[in-house]
C-alpha positions in Angstrom: -35.5 -5.7 7.9 -36.3 -2.0 8.3 -33.0 -1.4 9.9 -31.2 -3.2 7.0 -32.9 -1.1 4.4 -32.3 2.1 6.4 -28.6 1.2 6.8 -28.2 0.6 3.1 -30.1 3.8 2.2 -27.7 5.8 4.4 -24.4 4.0 3.7 -24.5 3.7 -0.1 -24.8 7.5 -0.8 -22.0 8.1 1.8 -19.7 5.6 0.1 -20.5 7.1 -3.3 -19.9 10.7 -2.0 -16.6 9.6 -0.3 -15.3 7.9 -3.4 -16.1 10.9 -5.5 -14.3 13.1 -3.1 -11.3 10.9 -3.0 -11.1 10.8 -6.8 -11.2 14.5 -7.0 -8.5 14.9 -4.4 -6.3 12.3 -6.1 -6.7 14.1 -9.4 -5.7 17.4 -7.8 -2.9 16.0 -5.6 -1.4 12.8 -7.1 1.0 12.4 -4.2 -2.0 11.0 -2.3 -1.7 7.9 -4.4 2.0 7.5 -3.5 1.3 8.0 0.2 -1.5 5.5 0.1 0.8 2.9 -1.6 3.5 3.6 0.9 1.1 3.0 3.7 0.0 -0.3 2.2 3.7 -1.3 1.9 4.3 -0.3 5.6 1.4 -2.4 6.8 2.4 -5.4 4.6 6.0 -5.3 6.0 4.8 -5.2 9.6 2.3 -7.9 9.1 5.0 -10.2 7.4 7.3 -10.1 10.4 4.7 -10.1 13.2 2.8 -13.1 11.8 2.9 -15.8 14.6 2.9 -18.5 12.0 6.4 -17.4 10.9 7.7 -17.0 14.5 9.5 -20.4 14.6 11.1 -19.8 11.1 12.2 -16.2 12.0 13.6 -17.4 15.4 15.7 -19.9 13.4 17.1 -17.1 11.4 18.3 -15.3 14.5 15.3 -13.0 15.2 14.7 -12.4 19.0 11.2 -12.0 20.3 10.2 -9.8 23.2 6.5 -9.7 24.1 5.7 -11.2 20.7 7.5 -8.4 19.0 10.5 -9.3 16.7 13.9 -7.7 17.1 17.0 -7.9 15.0 20.2 -6.7 16.7 18.3 -4.7 19.2 16.2 -2.9 16.5 12.5 -3.4 16.0 12.1 -5.7 13.0 8.5 -4.2 12.6 10.0 -0.8 11.9 12.7 -2.2 9.6 10.3 -4.3 7.6 7.7 -1.5 7.4 10.4 0.9 6.0 11.5 -1.7 3.5 7.9 -2.3 2.5 7.4 1.4 1.8 10.6 1.6 -0.2 9.7 -1.4 -2.4 6.1 -0.2 -3.1 7.1 3.4 -3.8 10.1 2.6 -6.0 8.3 -0.1 -7.9 5.3 2.1 -8.4 7.5 4.9 -9.7 9.3 2.6 -12.1 6.0 1.2 -13.4 4.5 4.6 -13.8 7.6 5.8 -15.7 7.5 2.7 -18.0 3.8 3.3 -18.7 4.4 7.0 -19.6 7.3 6.0 -21.9 5.2 3.4 -23.6 2.3 5.9 -24.0 4.5 8.6 -25.5 6.2 6.1 -27.9 2.8 4.9 -29.0 1.7 8.4 -29.5 4.8 9.1 -31.7 4.2 6.0 -33.7 0.6 6.8 -34.4 1.5 10.4 -35.3 4.0 9.2 -37.9 1.5 7.0 -39.7 
């Protein structure tokens, strides 16, 4: 019980400090958000094609496996899917951010005219 309390007493302030530091860094360098989103897209793409539950389905589509690693036409499908995941997440994020900025500026103009 003492170790649990000690662990919580140490870890909670560390998490709060780390979160505060990350928020300050993201405010100063917004590209960190894009990089983080891209990393999540990369991991999602790799996880999708390396999931063993999809191995039979992907094999039926012509994907070859070597040492439980998927290959398409001699190229690593992990790398291809990771790159596609990055592209999807970053492009979609940029489009949504632009739409949000446009809506906010339109709303600002409309409230200014009233």
